[in-house]
N, C-alpha and C positions, 0 to 999 in steps of 0.2 A: 454593576454588575457589564462582567464582559459574556464577549459570545459562546453559545458550545455548540459543540457535534450535533448536538440533538436539534437544538437550534435551529443551525444552517441548514440542517438536512429538511427540520419543520420550514423553511425559507423555500427552498426548493424540492415543498410536497412528497419530500423521499425518495424522488426521482432518483436519485445517484447513488446515497448509502443511505439505505433504510433503517429505522433503531434496532433492528434487530446484527444486523452488519457492524455496527459500533459497537453493542455492547461483545459480539464476539470477539470483534480487533481488539479490544478494548480485557476483556479476558484472556487473549492468547497475551498479549504484551506483558499483562501483569503476569501470567505465568512464568517470563523469561528470565535471567538470569540478572544478578543486581550491575546496572548502569549499562543495561543493551542498546548497540545501535539495531536503527530499523531502516532499512532502505522503502523507501516507498517509491514504487514506480505507477509515476500517471497522477499529476498535483491536482484536475480537475477542478474545484472551488473550495481546497482545503479541508472537505472534510474529512479524512482518514489521517492526515498528517493531525488536524487536531485533537482529533478522537483519542491518537495514540500519543500524544502530549499531556491529554487530559488525566491520561491513563494511571500515570503515575511521575513525579518529580525527578530522577533519576535517566530517563528514556530522552537516548539524544534520535530525532526521527532525520532522513535529507532523504527530499524529494528527489526524483529525475523527470525530468518532464520534455522534450523537443519544442516547445510552444510556451517562450518565453510572455508572448504577448496575451488581451484578454480573446480567447475564443470561444464562441457559442457552447463550448463543454469546458469551458476554465484553461485554465494553463499557468504559468509557473505566478504571473500577474497577477490573478484573481485569486491563489491561495496567499500571495503574499499580503493583498487583501485583507482577509480572513483574518490572515494571524496577527495584522494590523491591529481590524476589531477584536478580536479576543485576545490582546495582547503579550500573543507570543512573535510578535515580528522583532526582533533583535535579539532575543534568548539564546543564547549560544546554546541552548540544545535544536535549535532547527537551519535546517542548509539545507540551500538549493544547487540543481547539479542542472542546468541548460545542457539538455544531448537527450540526444534517443536511449532509448532503455539496454537495446541488447547491445551497441557498442559499449555505453556507460559501464556496461558488466567486464564488458570484453578487457576493458583499460582497468577495471578499479585493482588498486595497490594499496589501498588502506585497510589491509586486513582484511577478520573474517567477521562476519556479524552476524547478529542471531535470530533477527528475522528480513523477510524481504515478501513486501506486500505491491500482488500482480496487479496494475487494473491499469496498463495504459492502452495499447493499441487492440481493439475486441479480437485481430484476425486469426486462424488458426497458426498461421506461421512468427504471425510476433507474438503470439502468447507463446507457443513451443518456445519460442528463439529466448523471449525474456529466459525461460525459467530453464531454457538450458544455460543461457548467459551467467544467471547468477546462480547457481545451483552448487559450483564450487566454492561459492564465497562464505556458504552459511559455517557455521559452527557447530563443531558438534553436538547431535541434538537438537540443531537452527530450528525455526519453522518459516514453508514455504506457503503462503496464502494469499488465494486466488478470490476475488472478485469478480459480479457475472457468469457463475457457473450456474445458468441455464441458457432456455432455448431463446431468451429474446435477441442473441446472434447466429442465428443460424446456429447452432450449437459446436459453432465453432470454436469458444473456448472449452465449452462439455469435452471435443475432439483431443483437445491439445494438453489437456489437465490432465484426462483418465490416460492418455499416451504416454507422457511423461513421468504422473506419481503416480504410476500402480504398482515398481517397487517399494516405496512409503505407507505410510502408517496413519491412515485419515485418522485424526484427533480434533476438529469440530470440523459440522454441517451445518450452518443456522440461516435459512432465509436463501440468498444467491450467493453465501461465503462457505467456500471452502480451505482447509486448510492441513496441513501433513507436516511429520514430525524427521527429520532429516537426520539417520542413526550416522 
């Protein structure tokens, strides 16, 4: 049996992505159009990418992260190790981009995406920049979701999300996960 997102979360005492957020991400992913493309900003230890890949067989997930090496909070190498353990490494539905998330959004030329999951840097400027850089790439009725919408980061994520997403419909609010439908 291969590793699941909930098992990985439990391995880290639900410190990075708790069970409610995993369930929320999977609900969002299952509600997307056929053959959805999801951009996952921030690799961490791979919990979010794994949760998304588990959600449905036709999903494609591209993770963007500035750290290719293993860091104390994860990175692309940590995510690759998780994908290997979960039997997704080498799967054509999973890809990584080694880049800061804002420049990756500014340079994106692969067409529209169905969902962007923002969980990279947690400063006000970075979170707001991620949202603004990736909003133009969302399909009509696409979803932008944010992790760590809570006071743990001194309200930085909350302030950025509330400021940028005010015109959009909130469609999910569980634990520290918020998601919005983009018309």
